[in-house]
TIZA-640400 format. One record per residue (C-alpha): residue in one letter; residue number from 1; x, y, z. Coordinates in Angstrom, 1 decimal, decimal comma. Layout:
REM residues N
{code:A	pos:NUM	xx:X	yy:Y	zz:Z};
...
This chain:
REM residues 361
{code:X	pos:1	xx:34,6	yy:1,7	zz:0,7};
{code:X	pos:2	xx:34,7	yy:4,8	zz:-1,7};
{code:X	pos:3	xx:32,6	yy:3,1	zz:-4,4};
{code:X	pos:4	xx:29,7	yy:2,9	zz:-1,4};
{code:X	pos:5	xx:26,6	yy:4,7	zz:-2,3};
{code:X	pos:6	xx:23,0	yy:5,4	zz:-1,5};
{code:X	pos:7	xx:20,0	yy:7,1	zz:-2,6};
{code:X	pos:8	xx:16,5	yy:8,1	zz:-1,1};
{code:X	pos:9	xx:13,5	yy:9,4	zz:-2,4};
{code:X	pos:10	xx:11,3	yy:12,3	zz:-1,3};
{code:X	pos:11	xx:7,4	yy:13,2	zz:-2,5};
{code:X	pos:12	xx:5,8	yy:15,8	zz:-4,0};
{code:X	pos:13	xx:2,7	yy:18,1	zz:-2,5};
{code:X	pos:14	xx:0,0	yy:19,1	zz:-3,6};
{code:X	pos:15	xx:-2,0	yy:21,7	zz:-1,2};
{code:X	pos:16	xx:-5,2	yy:20,0	zz:0,0};
{code:X	pos:17	xx:-7,5	yy:22,5	zz:2,1};
{code:X	pos:18	xx:-6,6	yy:25,9	zz:3,5};
{code:X	pos:19	xx:-4,3	yy:27,9	zz:0,5};
{code:X	pos:20	xx:-3,1	yy:31,0	zz:1,6};
{code:X	pos:21	xx:-5,1	yy:31,0	zz:4,8};
{code:X	pos:22	xx:-2,0	yy:29,1	zz:6,2};
{code:X	pos:23	xx:0,4	yy:31,9	zz:5,8};
{code:X	pos:24	xx:-1,3	yy:34,0	zz:9,2};
{code:X	pos:25	xx:-0,3	yy:32,2	zz:12,7};
{code:X	pos:26	xx:-2,5	yy:29,2	zz:13,9};
{code:X	pos:27	xx:-4,6	yy:28,7	zz:10,4};
{code:X	pos:28	xx:-4,4	yy:25,2	zz:9,6};
{code:X	pos:29	xx:-4,3	yy:23,4	zz:5,7};
{code:X	pos:30	xx:-4,0	yy:20,0	zz:4,4};
{code:X	pos:31	xx:-1,4	yy:19,0	zz:2,4};
{code:X	pos:32	xx:-1,3	yy:15,9	zz:0,7};
{code:X	pos:33	xx:2,5	yy:14,5	zz:0,0};
{code:X	pos:34	xx:2,3	yy:12,8	zz:-4,0};
{code:X	pos:35	xx:3,8	yy:9,4	zz:-5,4};
{code:X	pos:36	xx:6,2	yy:11,7	zz:-7,7};
{code:X	pos:37	xx:10,0	yy:12,0	zz:-6,1};
{code:X	pos:38	xx:13,1	yy:13,6	zz:-6,1};
{code:X	pos:39	xx:15,8	yy:11,4	zz:-5,9};
{code:X	pos:40	xx:19,6	yy:11,6	zz:-4,2};
{code:X	pos:41	xx:22,0	yy:9,2	zz:-4,5};
{code:X	pos:42	xx:25,4	yy:10,0	zz:-2,2};
{code:X	pos:43	xx:28,3	yy:8,5	zz:-2,5};
{code:X	pos:44	xx:32,0	yy:8,1	zz:-1,0};
{code:X	pos:45	xx:34,3	yy:9,9	zz:-3,0};
{code:X	pos:46	xx:38,3	yy:11,1	zz:-3,0};
{code:X	pos:47	xx:36,8	yy:14,6	zz:-3,9};
{code:X	pos:48	xx:33,7	yy:16,5	zz:-3,5};
{code:X	pos:49	xx:31,1	yy:16,8	zz:-6,1};
{code:X	pos:50	xx:27,5	yy:17,9	zz:-7,1};
{code:X	pos:51	xx:25,3	yy:16,6	zz:-10,2};
{code:X	pos:52	xx:22,0	yy:18,3	zz:-10,8};
{code:X	pos:53	xx:21,0	yy:16,3	zz:-13,5};
{code:X	pos:54	xx:17,5	yy:18,4	zz:-14,0};
{code:X	pos:55	xx:19,6	yy:21,2	zz:-14,6};
{code:X	pos:56	xx:22,6	yy:19,7	zz:-16,5};
{code:X	pos:57	xx:24,6	yy:21,2	zz:-14,2};
{code:X	pos:58	xx:27,4	yy:17,4	zz:-14,1};
{code:X	pos:59	xx:30,6	yy:17,2	zz:-11,6};
{code:X	pos:60	xx:30,1	yy:20,6	zz:-9,9};
{code:X	pos:61	xx:32,9	yy:20,5	zz:-7,5};
{code:X	pos:62	xx:32,0	yy:22,2	zz:-3,8};
{code:X	pos:63	xx:33,8	yy:23,0	zz:-0,7};
{code:X	pos:64	xx:32,8	yy:24,0	zz:2,4};
{code:X	pos:65	xx:34,5	yy:26,4	zz:4,5};
{code:X	pos:66	xx:33,6	yy:29,9	zz:7,2};
{code:X	pos:67	xx:30,1	yy:27,8	zz:7,4};
{code:X	pos:68	xx:29,4	yy:27,4	zz:4,2};
{code:X	pos:69	xx:29,1	yy:25,6	zz:1,2};
{code:X	pos:70	xx:30,6	yy:27,1	zz:-1,7};
{code:X	pos:71	xx:29,8	yy:25,5	zz:-5,2};
{code:X	pos:72	xx:31,7	yy:26,0	zz:-8,4};
{code:X	pos:73	xx:29,5	yy:27,7	zz:-10,8};
{code:X	pos:74	xx:27,6	yy:30,5	zz:-11,8};
{code:X	pos:75	xx:25,0	yy:29,2	zz:-12,5};
{code:X	pos:76	xx:22,3	yy:30,7	zz:-9,5};
{code:X	pos:77	xx:20,0	yy:28,3	zz:-9,8};
{code:X	pos:78	xx:22,6	yy:26,0	zz:-7,7};
{code:X	pos:79	xx:21,5	yy:28,2	zz:-4,3};
{code:X	pos:80	xx:18,6	yy:25,8	zz:-3,1};
{code:X	pos:81	xx:21,1	yy:22,6	zz:-2,8};
{code:X	pos:82	xx:24,1	yy:25,3	zz:-1,8};
{code:X	pos:83	xx:21,6	yy:26,2	zz:1,0};
{code:X	pos:84	xx:20,7	yy:23,0	zz:1,7};
{code:X	pos:85	xx:23,7	yy:21,4	zz:1,9};
{code:X	pos:86	xx:25,7	yy:24,4	zz:4,3};
{code:X	pos:87	xx:22,1	yy:24,0	zz:6,8};
{code:X	pos:88	xx:23,0	yy:20,5	zz:6,7};
{code:X	pos:89	xx:26,9	yy:20,1	zz:6,9};
{code:X	pos:90	xx:26,9	yy:23,1	zz:9,9};
{code:X	pos:91	xx:24,8	yy:21,1	zz:11,7};
{code:X	pos:92	xx:26,4	yy:17,5	zz:11,5};
{code:X	pos:93	xx:29,4	yy:19,7	zz:12,6};
{code:X	pos:94	xx:27,9	yy:20,7	zz:15,6};
{code:X	pos:95	xx:27,1	yy:17,1	zz:16,6};
{code:X	pos:96	xx:30,7	yy:16,5	zz:15,9};
{code:X	pos:97	xx:30,2	yy:14,5	zz:13,5};
{code:X	pos:98	xx:32,8	yy:13,6	zz:10,3};
{code:X	pos:99	xx:32,0	yy:13,9	zz:6,8};
{code:X	pos:100	xx:34,3	yy:12,6	zz:4,3};
{code:X	pos:101	xx:34,1	yy:14,1	zz:0,9};
{code:X	pos:102	xx:30,8	yy:12,7	zz:-1,7};
{code:X	pos:103	xx:29,3	yy:13,1	zz:-4,4};
{code:X	pos:104	xx:25,4	yy:14,3	zz:-4,2};
{code:X	pos:105	xx:23,7	yy:13,9	zz:-7,3};
{code:X	pos:106	xx:20,1	yy:15,1	zz:-7,3};
{code:X	pos:107	xx:17,3	yy:13,7	zz:-10,0};
{code:X	pos:108	xx:13,4	yy:15,0	zz:-10,1};
{code:X	pos:109	xx:10,5	yy:13,4	zz:-11,5};
{code:X	pos:110	xx:8,4	yy:16,3	zz:-9,7};
{code:X	pos:111	xx:8,2	yy:18,1	zz:-13,4};
{code:X	pos:112	xx:6,7	yy:16,2	zz:-17,0};
{code:X	pos:113	xx:9,1	yy:14,4	zz:-19,3};
{code:X	pos:114	xx:9,5	yy:17,8	zz:-21,8};
{code:X	pos:115	xx:10,4	yy:19,9	zz:-18,4};
{code:X	pos:116	xx:6,5	yy:21,4	zz:-18,1};
{code:X	pos:117	xx:6,4	yy:22,2	zz:-14,0};
{code:X	pos:118	xx:2,9	yy:21,0	zz:-12,5};
{code:X	pos:119	xx:2,8	yy:22,8	zz:-9,3};
{code:X	pos:120	xx:4,2	yy:20,4	zz:-7,2};
{code:X	pos:121	xx:6,6	yy:21,8	zz:-4,6};
{code:X	pos:122	xx:10,0	yy:21,1	zz:-6,1};
{code:X	pos:123	xx:11,9	yy:23,5	zz:-5,0};
{code:X	pos:124	xx:11,1	yy:22,0	zz:-0,9};
{code:X	pos:125	xx:11,3	yy:18,1	zz:-2,2};
{code:X	pos:126	xx:14,5	yy:19,1	zz:-3,7};
{code:X	pos:127	xx:16,4	yy:20,7	zz:-0,5};
{code:X	pos:128	xx:14,0	yy:18,1	zz:2,0};
{code:X	pos:129	xx:16,2	yy:15,0	zz:0,3};
{code:X	pos:130	xx:19,8	yy:16,9	zz:-0,6};
{code:X	pos:131	xx:18,8	yy:17,1	zz:3,8};
{code:X	pos:132	xx:17,8	yy:13,7	zz:4,6};
{code:X	pos:133	xx:20,2	yy:11,9	zz:2,2};
{code:X	pos:134	xx:23,2	yy:13,9	zz:4,1};
{code:X	pos:135	xx:21,2	yy:13,1	zz:7,8};
{code:X	pos:136	xx:21,4	yy:9,6	zz:6,5};
{code:X	pos:137	xx:25,0	yy:8,8	zz:5,5};
{code:X	pos:138	xx:26,5	yy:10,6	zz:7,8};
{code:X	pos:139	xx:24,2	yy:10,8	zz:11,7};
{code:X	pos:140	xx:24,8	yy:6,7	zz:13,0};
{code:X	pos:141	xx:20,9	yy:6,2	zz:13,8};
{code:X	pos:142	xx:17,6	yy:7,1	zz:11,7};
{code:X	pos:143	xx:17,7	yy:10,8	zz:10,7};
{code:X	pos:144	xx:13,7	yy:11,5	zz:12,7};
{code:X	pos:145	xx:11,8	yy:13,4	zz:10,1};
{code:X	pos:146	xx:11,1	yy:16,4	zz:12,4};
{code:X	pos:147	xx:14,7	yy:16,6	zz:12,0};
{code:X	pos:148	xx:14,8	yy:16,1	zz:8,2};
{code:X	pos:149	xx:11,9	yy:19,0	zz:7,7};
{code:X	pos:150	xx:12,8	yy:21,3	zz:10,7};
{code:X	pos:151	xx:17,0	yy:21,7	zz:8,8};
{code:X	pos:152	xx:14,6	yy:22,0	zz:5,3};
{code:X	pos:153	xx:12,4	yy:24,5	zz:6,5};
{code:X	pos:154	xx:15,3	yy:26,8	zz:8,2};
{code:X	pos:155	xx:17,3	yy:26,3	zz:4,6};
{code:X	pos:156	xx:14,1	yy:27,0	zz:2,5};
{code:X	pos:157	xx:13,0	yy:29,9	zz:4,2};
{code:X	pos:158	xx:16,8	yy:30,7	zz:4,2};
{code:X	pos:159	xx:17,0	yy:30,3	zz:0,0};
{code:X	pos:160	xx:13,8	yy:32,0	zz:-0,7};
{code:X	pos:161	xx:12,4	yy:34,2	zz:2,2};
{code:X	pos:162	xx:8,8	yy:33,6	zz:2,5};
{code:X	pos:163	xx:6,7	yy:30,7	zz:2,4};
{code:X	pos:164	xx:4,3	yy:28,5	zz:4,6};
{code:X	pos:165	xx:6,6	yy:25,3	zz:4,8};
{code:X	pos:166	xx:3,7	yy:23,1	zz:3,7};
{code:X	pos:167	xx:5,9	yy:21,4	zz:0,8};
{code:X	pos:168	xx:8,7	yy:20,9	zz:3,2};
{code:X	pos:169	xx:6,7	yy:18,6	zz:5,1};
{code:X	pos:170	xx:4,4	yy:17,0	zz:3,3};
{code:X	pos:171	xx:8,3	yy:15,8	zz:1,5};
{code:X	pos:172	xx:9,4	yy:15,4	zz:4,8};
{code:X	pos:173	xx:6,8	yy:13,6	zz:6,7};
{code:X	pos:174	xx:4,7	yy:11,9	zz:3,8};
{code:X	pos:175	xx:1,1	yy:10,9	zz:4,0};
{code:X	pos:176	xx:-1,8	yy:13,7	zz:5,2};
{code:X	pos:177	xx:-1,1	yy:15,7	zz:7,1};
{code:X	pos:178	xx:-3,4	yy:18,7	zz:9,2};
{code:X	pos:179	xx:-0,6	yy:21,5	zz:9,2};
{code:X	pos:180	xx:-0,2	yy:25,5	zz:10,5};
{code:X	pos:181	xx:3,0	yy:26,5	zz:9,4};
{code:X	pos:182	xx:5,6	yy:28,4	zz:11,4};
{code:X	pos:183	xx:5,7	yy:31,7	zz:9,6};
{code:X	pos:184	xx:8,7	yy:32,6	zz:7,8};
{code:X	pos:185	xx:9,0	yy:35,7	zz:8,9};
{code:X	pos:186	xx:9,1	yy:34,4	zz:12,8};
{code:X	pos:187	xx:12,1	yy:31,5	zz:11,4};
{code:X	pos:188	xx:13,9	yy:33,8	zz:9,6};
{code:X	pos:189	xx:14,2	yy:36,0	zz:13,1};
{code:X	pos:190	xx:14,7	yy:32,6	zz:14,7};
{code:X	pos:191	xx:18,0	yy:32,0	zz:12,5};
{code:X	pos:192	xx:19,6	yy:34,8	zz:12,3};
{code:X	pos:193	xx:19,6	yy:35,4	zz:15,9};
{code:X	pos:194	xx:20,5	yy:31,4	zz:16,2};
{code:X	pos:195	xx:23,5	yy:30,5	zz:18,3};
{code:X	pos:196	xx:23,5	yy:27,4	zz:16,5};
{code:X	pos:197	xx:21,5	yy:25,5	zz:14,4};
{code:X	pos:198	xx:21,3	yy:22,6	zz:16,6};
{code:X	pos:199	xx:19,6	yy:25,3	zz:19,5};
{code:X	pos:200	xx:17,2	yy:26,6	zz:16,5};
{code:X	pos:201	xx:16,4	yy:22,7	zz:15,8};
{code:X	pos:202	xx:15,8	yy:22,0	zz:19,2};
{code:X	pos:203	xx:13,6	yy:25,0	zz:20,5};
{code:X	pos:204	xx:9,9	yy:25,1	zz:20,5};
{code:X	pos:205	xx:8,4	yy:26,2	zz:17,0};
{code:X	pos:206	xx:5,9	yy:28,3	zz:18,6};
{code:X	pos:207	xx:3,3	yy:28,4	zz:15,7};
{code:X	pos:208	xx:4,0	yy:25,3	zz:13,7};
{code:X	pos:209	xx:2,2	yy:22,1	zz:14,1};
{code:X	pos:210	xx:2,0	yy:19,1	zz:12,0};
{code:X	pos:211	xx:-0,1	yy:16,2	zz:12,7};
{code:X	pos:212	xx:-1,0	yy:12,5	zz:10,1};
{code:X	pos:213	xx:-4,3	yy:12,3	zz:9,1};
{code:X	pos:214	xx:-5,5	yy:8,9	zz:7,2};
{code:X	pos:215	xx:-7,4	yy:9,6	zz:3,6};
{code:X	pos:216	xx:-11,0	yy:7,4	zz:4,1};
{code:X	pos:217	xx:-10,9	yy:4,5	zz:1,9};
{code:X	pos:218	xx:-14,6	yy:5,2	zz:1,0};
{code:X	pos:219	xx:-13,2	yy:7,8	zz:-1,1};
{code:X	pos:220	xx:-11,7	yy:8,5	zz:-4,5};
{code:X	pos:221	xx:-9,3	yy:11,1	zz:-5,6};
{code:X	pos:222	xx:-8,5	yy:13,1	zz:-8,4};
{code:X	pos:223	xx:-5,6	yy:15,1	zz:-9,8};
{code:X	pos:224	xx:-5,8	yy:17,3	zz:-13,2};
{code:X	pos:225	xx:-3,5	yy:19,9	zz:-14,7};
{code:X	pos:226	xx:-5,3	yy:23,2	zz:-16,9};
{code:X	pos:227	xx:-1,9	yy:23,6	zz:-18,4};
{code:X	pos:228	xx:-1,0	yy:26,6	zz:-17,6};
{code:X	pos:229	xx:2,1	yy:27,2	zz:-14,7};
{code:X	pos:230	xx:1,2	yy:29,9	zz:-12,1};
{code:X	pos:231	xx:3,4	yy:32,1	zz:-10,3};
{code:X	pos:232	xx:2,6	yy:31,2	zz:-6,6};
{code:X	pos:233	xx:4,5	yy:33,7	zz:-5,2};
{code:X	pos:234	xx:3,1	yy:36,4	zz:-7,0};
{code:X	pos:235	xx:-0,3	yy:35,1	zz:-6,1};
{code:X	pos:236	xx:0,7	yy:35,3	zz:-2,6};
{code:X	pos:237	xx:2,0	yy:38,6	zz:-2,8};
{code:X	pos:238	xx:-1,6	yy:40,0	zz:-4,2};
{code:X	pos:239	xx:-4,2	yy:38,1	zz:-1,8};
{code:X	pos:240	xx:-1,4	yy:39,3	zz:1,1};
{code:X	pos:241	xx:-1,7	yy:43,1	zz:0,4};
{code:X	pos:242	xx:-5,8	yy:42,7	zz:-0,1};
{code:X	pos:243	xx:-4,7	yy:42,5	zz:3,6};
{code:X	pos:244	xx:-3,6	yy:46,0	zz:3,9};
{code:X	pos:245	xx:-5,7	yy:47,2	zz:1,3};
{code:X	pos:246	xx:-9,3	yy:45,2	zz:2,2};
{code:X	pos:247	xx:-8,9	yy:44,6	zz:6,1};
{code:X	pos:248	xx:-12,4	yy:43,4	zz:6,0};
{code:X	pos:249	xx:-12,2	yy:41,2	zz:3,4};
{code:X	pos:250	xx:-9,5	yy:39,4	zz:4,9};
{code:X	pos:251	xx:-10,5	yy:38,9	zz:7,9};
{code:X	pos:252	xx:-13,5	yy:37,4	zz:6,2};
{code:X	pos:253	xx:-11,9	yy:35,5	zz:3,7};
{code:X	pos:254	xx:-9,7	yy:33,4	zz:7,4};
{code:X	pos:255	xx:-13,4	yy:32,9	zz:8,3};
{code:X	pos:256	xx:-14,6	yy:31,0	zz:5,8};
{code:X	pos:257	xx:-11,3	yy:29,4	zz:4,9};
{code:X	pos:258	xx:-11,0	yy:28,2	zz:8,9};
{code:X	pos:259	xx:-15,0	yy:26,0	zz:8,2};
{code:X	pos:260	xx:-14,1	yy:24,6	zz:5,7};
{code:X	pos:261	xx:-10,7	yy:23,7	zz:6,4};
{code:X	pos:262	xx:-12,7	yy:22,3	zz:9,7};
{code:X	pos:263	xx:-15,3	yy:20,6	zz:7,7};
{code:X	pos:264	xx:-12,6	yy:18,5	zz:5,7};
{code:X	pos:265	xx:-10,8	yy:17,3	zz:8,8};
{code:X	pos:266	xx:-13,4	yy:16,4	zz:10,8};
{code:X	pos:267	xx:-15,0	yy:14,5	zz:7,6};
{code:X	pos:268	xx:-11,6	yy:12,8	zz:7,1};
{code:X	pos:269	xx:-10,7	yy:12,0	zz:11,0};
{code:X	pos:270	xx:-15,2	yy:10,6	zz:11,0};
{code:X	pos:271	xx:-14,9	yy:8,8	zz:7,5};
{code:X	pos:272	xx:-17,7	yy:11,5	zz:6,8};
{code:X	pos:273	xx:-17,6	yy:11,9	zz:3,4};
{code:X	pos:274	xx:-20,8	yy:14,1	zz:2,7};
{code:X	pos:275	xx:-19,0	yy:16,2	zz:5,4};
{code:X	pos:276	xx:-15,4	yy:16,4	zz:3,6};
{code:X	pos:277	xx:-16,9	yy:17,5	zz:0,6};
{code:X	pos:278	xx:-19,0	yy:19,8	zz:2,2};
{code:X	pos:279	xx:-15,6	yy:21,5	zz:3,2};
{code:X	pos:280	xx:-14,1	yy:20,9	zz:-0,6};
{code:X	pos:281	xx:-16,9	yy:22,8	zz:-1,6};
{code:X	pos:282	xx:-16,3	yy:25,5	zz:1,3};
{code:X	pos:283	xx:-12,7	yy:26,0	zz:0,6};
{code:X	pos:284	xx:-13,7	yy:26,5	zz:-3,5};
{code:X	pos:285	xx:-16,0	yy:29,1	zz:-2,4};
{code:X	pos:286	xx:-13,8	yy:31,3	zz:-0,5};
{code:X	pos:287	xx:-11,3	yy:31,2	zz:-2,7};
{code:X	pos:288	xx:-12,8	yy:32,2	zz:-5,6};
{code:X	pos:289	xx:-14,2	yy:34,9	zz:-3,2};
{code:X	pos:290	xx:-10,1	yy:35,8	zz:-1,6};
{code:X	pos:291	xx:-10,0	yy:36,4	zz:-5,0};
{code:X	pos:292	xx:-12,2	yy:38,6	zz:-6,3};
{code:X	pos:293	xx:-11,6	yy:40,8	zz:-3,6};
{code:X	pos:294	xx:-8,4	yy:40,9	zz:-4,7};
{code:X	pos:295	xx:-8,8	yy:41,8	zz:-7,7};
{code:X	pos:296	xx:-6,8	yy:38,3	zz:-9,6};
{code:X	pos:297	xx:-8,2	yy:34,8	zz:-10,6};
{code:X	pos:298	xx:-7,4	yy:32,2	zz:-8,9};
{code:X	pos:299	xx:-9,9	yy:29,9	zz:-10,6};
{code:X	pos:300	xx:-9,1	yy:29,9	zz:-14,0};
{code:X	pos:301	xx:-12,0	yy:29,2	zz:-17,1};
{code:X	pos:302	xx:-10,5	yy:25,7	zz:-16,9};
{code:X	pos:303	xx:-10,1	yy:25,3	zz:-13,2};
{code:X	pos:304	xx:-14,0	yy:26,2	zz:-12,8};
{code:X	pos:305	xx:-15,0	yy:23,4	zz:-15,5};
{code:X	pos:306	xx:-12,8	yy:21,6	zz:-13,8};
{code:X	pos:307	xx:-14,2	yy:21,6	zz:-10,7};
{code:X	pos:308	xx:-17,7	yy:22,5	zz:-11,8};
{code:X	pos:309	xx:-17,5	yy:18,6	zz:-13,7};
{code:X	pos:310	xx:-16,5	yy:17,3	zz:-10,4};
{code:X	pos:311	xx:-19,8	yy:18,4	zz:-8,4};
{code:X	pos:312	xx:-21,9	yy:17,2	zz:-11,6};
{code:X	pos:313	xx:-20,6	yy:13,5	zz:-10,8};
{code:X	pos:314	xx:-21,2	yy:14,2	zz:-7,2};
{code:X	pos:315	xx:-17,7	yy:14,8	zz:-5,7};
{code:X	pos:316	xx:-16,3	yy:18,2	zz:-5,3};
{code:X	pos:317	xx:-13,5	yy:20,0	zz:-6,8};
{code:X	pos:318	xx:-11,0	yy:22,5	zz:-5,9};
{code:X	pos:319	xx:-8,0	yy:24,4	zz:-6,9};
{code:X	pos:320	xx:-5,2	yy:22,7	zz:-5,3};
{code:X	pos:321	xx:-2,0	yy:25,9	zz:-3,8};
{code:X	pos:322	xx:-2,6	yy:28,9	zz:-5,2};
{code:X	pos:323	xx:-4,5	yy:28,6	zz:-8,6};
{code:X	pos:324	xx:-4,3	yy:30,4	zz:-11,2};
{code:X	pos:325	xx:-3,1	yy:27,1	zz:-13,5};
{code:X	pos:326	xx:-1,9	yy:24,4	zz:-12,3};
{code:X	pos:327	xx:-3,6	yy:21,4	zz:-10,9};
{code:X	pos:328	xx:-7,1	yy:21,3	zz:-9,1};
{code:X	pos:329	xx:-8,2	yy:18,6	zz:-7,6};
{code:X	pos:330	xx:-11,5	yy:16,6	zz:-7,2};
{code:X	pos:331	xx:-12,9	yy:13,9	zz:-4,5};
{code:X	pos:332	xx:-15,2	yy:11,3	zz:-5,4};
{code:X	pos:333	xx:-17,5	yy:9,4	zz:-3,5};
{code:X	pos:334	xx:-16,5	yy:6,0	zz:-6,0};
{code:X	pos:335	xx:-14,0	yy:5,1	zz:-7,9};
{code:X	pos:336	xx:-16,5	yy:4,9	zz:-11,5};
{code:X	pos:337	xx:-17,2	yy:8,1	zz:-10,7};
{code:X	pos:338	xx:-13,5	yy:9,0	zz:-10,5};
{code:X	pos:339	xx:-12,9	yy:7,3	zz:-13,8};
{code:X	pos:340	xx:-15,9	yy:9,3	zz:-15,2};
{code:X	pos:341	xx:-14,8	yy:11,9	zz:-14,1};
{code:X	pos:342	xx:-11,2	yy:11,7	zz:-15,4};
{code:X	pos:343	xx:-12,2	yy:10,7	zz:-18,5};
{code:X	pos:344	xx:-14,4	yy:14,3	zz:-18,9};
{code:X	pos:345	xx:-11,7	yy:16,1	zz:-17,5};
{code:X	pos:346	xx:-9,6	yy:15,1	zz:-20,9};
{code:X	pos:347	xx:-12,3	yy:15,7	zz:-22,9};
{code:X	pos:348	xx:-12,2	yy:19,4	zz:-21,6};
{code:X	pos:349	xx:-8,9	yy:19,3	zz:-22,3};
{code:X	pos:350	xx:-7,7	yy:18,8	zz:-18,6};
{code:X	pos:351	xx:-4,9	yy:16,7	zz:-18,1};
{code:X	pos:352	xx:-5,9	yy:14,2	zz:-15,6};
{code:X	pos:353	xx:-2,5	yy:13,0	zz:-13,2};
{code:X	pos:354	xx:-2,1	yy:9,5	zz:-12,2};
{code:X	pos:355	xx:-1,1	yy:10,6	zz:-8,3};
{code:X	pos:356	xx:-2,5	yy:9,4	zz:-5,2};
{code:X	pos:357	xx:-1,0	yy:9,9	zz:-1,6};
{code:X	pos:358	xx:2,5	yy:8,6	zz:-0,8};
{code:X	pos:359	xx:3,9	yy:8,2	zz:2,4};
{code:X	pos:360	xx:8,0	yy:9,4	zz:2,8};
{code:X	pos:361	xx:10,6	yy:6,0	zz:3,0};
């Protein structure tokens, strides 16, 4: 019995349309789960243990007391995993479920083999993998994706303090999602005023919505990495400062972002490729404009090249996520044009990544 082990995997993400705007209430974002994964393995053991392969941390001892998981290490990088374990453990105890000792191992393939970060949502996917693995191991029934999402979102916001939660949603639900954020400040307040984690999970998250949408078969998705990891938190702070310094410019951005996302989503739902491409181009322009107003470079020269090459071949491209480097995405009308684009990217010094939409398992 003690040798029993189970491995689950959760996908990373790419933001597709609606970046920055999603941080405000009721503004929509499209986010896609992609086919690179974080793997979590639970093995029943006689003593609790934790291995984080990507951090080179092996067989750490841990325990649960006073409603908190404690991991015996001075390495602060374990905090995302620690908080995810705490929230999961607390929820299960509230369900009167006995939790026997286990060893948890986490391994990620979201970054390059050399450690280069592609911006696929590492911390969110790790947190989601921890929550899903623990729930799947100890709940009698298969955990619903919404339960995984809510517990992982609580944990991620508790640790990070901000964020839209779209990366957590992609890792929890998989596929392509239409998403509005729970609003981090709302969730933090709800968490610190909760009577229980169960109560918080079961209450109405007034700002949050998420639904799966299906990408049309006759559009081809491409991802290029520009070779410069970006600091999402820094860029987000600078954009949100614009809300204070230039409120009219920020409101204009929200309006343009909403129009772009609406065109993209309508194009997806109706299989209207021209409208889908129009939405991508509009969102690119909205992001570039708000970047200029905030005096930051969302669209770096290489991201501009990535997008311009896509448009020159009859498609549309834009930065993915906060910009400033990392990945750009493109939608192309034919496979031939997609192949041609990826060749052109490589010649321009942009690494074409073999990423495609992925469903959670």
